[in-house]
C-alpha positions as CSV (number, residue, x, y, z in Angstrom):
1,M,-13.1,-15.3,4.7
2,D,-11.0,-17.6,6.7
3,M,-10.9,-17.0,10.4
4,E,-6.9,-16.3,9.9
5,D,-7.6,-13.5,7.2
6,M,-8.7,-10.1,7.3
7,E,-10.2,-7.4,5.1
8,I,-8.2,-4.2,4.2
9,H,-10.4,-1.5,2.3
10,L,-8.0,-0.1,-0.1
11,R,-8.6,3.5,-1.9
12,L,-6.1,4.6,-4.6
13,F,-5.5,8.2,-6.2
14,G,-3.5,9.5,-8.7
15,L,-2.0,6.1,-9.9
16,G,-4.1,5.5,-13.0
17,E,-6.7,3.6,-11.0
18,Q,-9.4,5.4,-12.9
19,A,-8.3,4.2,-16.2
20,A,-8.5,0.9,-14.8
21,G,-11.9,1.4,-13.2
22,R,-10.7,0.9,-9.6
23,T,-10.5,3.6,-7.2
24,E,-11.4,1.3,-4.2
25,S,-11.0,-2.2,-3.4
26,T,-10.8,-4.8,-1.0
27,M,-7.8,-6.9,-0.3
28,H,-7.6,-10.0,2.0
29,L,-4.3,-10.2,4.0
30,S,-3.3,-12.7,6.9
31,R,-3.7,-11.4,10.2
32,G,-0.5,-9.8,11.5
33,D,0.4,-8.5,8.2
34,T,1.6,-4.9,7.9
35,V,1.5,-2.1,5.3
36,G,4.8,-3.6,3.8
37,S,3.3,-6.8,3.4
38,L,0.3,-5.2,1.6
39,M,2.6,-3.0,-0.6
40,E,4.2,-6.3,-1.3
41,A,1.2,-8.0,-2.2
42,L,0.1,-4.8,-4.6
43,R,3.5,-5.0,-6.3
44,T,3.4,-8.7,-7.1
45,E,-0.6,-8.9,-7.8
46,G,0.4,-8.4,-11.8
47,S,-2.0,-5.8,-12.1
48,Y,-2.3,-2.5,-13.7
49,L,-1.1,-1.3,-10.2
50,S,2.1,-3.1,-9.9
51,A,3.6,-1.1,-13.0
52,R,2.7,1.9,-11.2
53,L,4.3,1.7,-7.7
54,P,7.8,2.7,-7.5
55,F,9.1,-0.7,-6.5
56,N,12.1,-2.6,-8.1
57,P,10.7,-6.3,-8.8
58,S,14.0,-7.9,-9.4
59,T,15.4,-6.8,-5.9
60,G,12.0,-6.6,-4.0
61,L,10.2,-4.1,-2.1
62,R,12.5,-3.1,0.8
63,T,15.4,-2.3,-1.4
64,N,13.7,0.9,-2.4
65,F,12.6,1.9,1.0
66,A,15.6,3.5,2.9
67,Q,15.8,2.3,6.4
68,N,12.0,0.9,6.1
69,K,10.8,4.3,5.5
70,A,7.8,4.7,2.9
71,E,8.7,5.8,-0.5
72,D,9.4,9.3,-0.8
73,R,7.1,9.4,-3.9
74,L,4.0,7.9,-2.0
75,L,1.7,9.2,0.8
76,I,0.3,6.0,2.3
77,L,-2.2,6.4,5.2
78,V,-4.0,4.0,7.4
79,N,-7.3,5.2,8.8
80,G,-6.3,8.7,7.8
81,R,-3.1,8.7,9.4
82,S,0.2,8.8,7.5
83,V,2.2,5.7,8.2
84,H,5.3,8.1,8.8
85,T,3.4,9.1,11.8
86,L,2.9,5.4,12.6
87,Q,5.7,2.5,12.1
88,D,6.1,3.1,8.4
89,L,6.1,-0.3,6.6
90,D,5.8,-2.1,9.8
91,T,2.6,-0.5,10.7
92,P,0.3,-3.4,11.6
93,L,-2.7,-3.7,9.9
94,T,-6.2,-5.0,11.3
95,D,-9.3,-6.2,10.2
96,G,-11.5,-3.5,8.7
97,D,-8.5,-1.0,8.2
98,Q,-8.7,1.7,5.3
99,V,-5.4,2.3,3.3
100,T,-5.2,5.2,1.1
101,I,-2.0,5.2,-1.3
102,M,-1.6,8.3,-3.5
103,P,1.5,10.0,-4.9
104,K,2.8,13.0,-2.9
105,A,2.5,16.6,-4.6
106,F,5.3,18.5,-5.0
107,G,5.8,22.1,-6.6
108,G,3.9,25.4,-6.4
């Protein structure tokens, strides 16, 4: 790992990750990257996950995020805290952070 890189621990639930054999993984990002940077990296990585995230590849990440708020259908946690209580997609990430992504549950 380069001195300018950081390692982010990623946990995925309810996005088809079990079928792909991937519930936890590690991603390497540049220092100073944000949750939005991570989501864009996931969207463009060309894996099974990119097809399951609610993004529009032709228009880019932020066009589907009203006023830079995380997508209503996803719950994104950084070290157990919702990004809604932090800085949404502008939440900075640091080396060793754990990011959890899962769909929100609705209904009763």
